[in-house]
C-alpha positions in Angstrom: -0.8 -13.9 26.4 -1.0 -10.3 25.4 2.1 -8.6 23.9 2.7 -5.2 22.3 3.8 -5.3 18.7 5.4 -2.3 17.1 5.5 -2.1 13.3 7.3 0.5 11.2 7.5 0.7 7.4 9.3 2.9 4.9 9.1 3.6 1.2 12.5 4.3 -0.2 13.2 6.6 -3.1 13.6 3.7 -5.5 10.2 2.3 -4.5 11.6 -0.4 -2.2 9.5 -1.3 0.9 11.4 -1.8 4.2 9.7 -2.8 7.4 10.4 -4.0 10.9 8.4 -5.6 13.6 9.3 -5.8 17.3 7.8 -7.0 20.5 8.0 -4.1 22.9 7.3 -3.7 26.7 5.0 -0.8 25.9 4.1 1.3 22.9 6.6 4.2 22.4 5.5 7.8 22.6 4.9 9.5 19.3 7.9 11.8 20.0 10.2 8.7 20.1 8.7 7.3 16.9 9.2 10.6 15.1 12.8 10.9 16.3 13.5 7.4 14.9 11.7 8.1 11.6 13.7 11.4 11.1 16.9 9.5 11.7 15.9 6.9 9.0 15.0 9.6 6.6 18.4 11.3 7.0 20.5 8.2 7.0 18.6 6.1 4.5 16.7 8.6 2.4 13.3 7.1 3.3 10.5 9.2 1.6 7.4 7.9 3.3 6.7 6.1 6.5 4.0 4.5 8.7 4.1 3.1 12.2 1.7 1.3 14.4 1.8 -0.2 17.9 -0.9 -2.2 19.4 -1.6 -5.0 21.9 -2.1 -8.4 20.4 -3.6 -11.4 22.1 -1.7 -14.7 21.3 -3.4 -18.0 21.9 -1.3 -21.0 23.1 -0.9 -24.1 21.0 -2.2 -27.3 22.6 0.1 -30.3 22.1 -2.7 -32.5 20.9 -3.6 -30.1 18.1 0.0 -30.2 16.7 0.0 -34.0 16.1 
């Protein structure tokens, strides 16, 4: 199964690290990411950020392997 994973991370003024991970239908356009990041910078005072979106292949568990 292939899913798209979107990861965003922020460094706050006090040095705290905040992050979020979401499964998305498709990777957002850069303009959407920048709009979101600007909002976080204004509302929460984030100083640095990074974001990444990529497809990830997930392997199924087989019942006999779990016992």
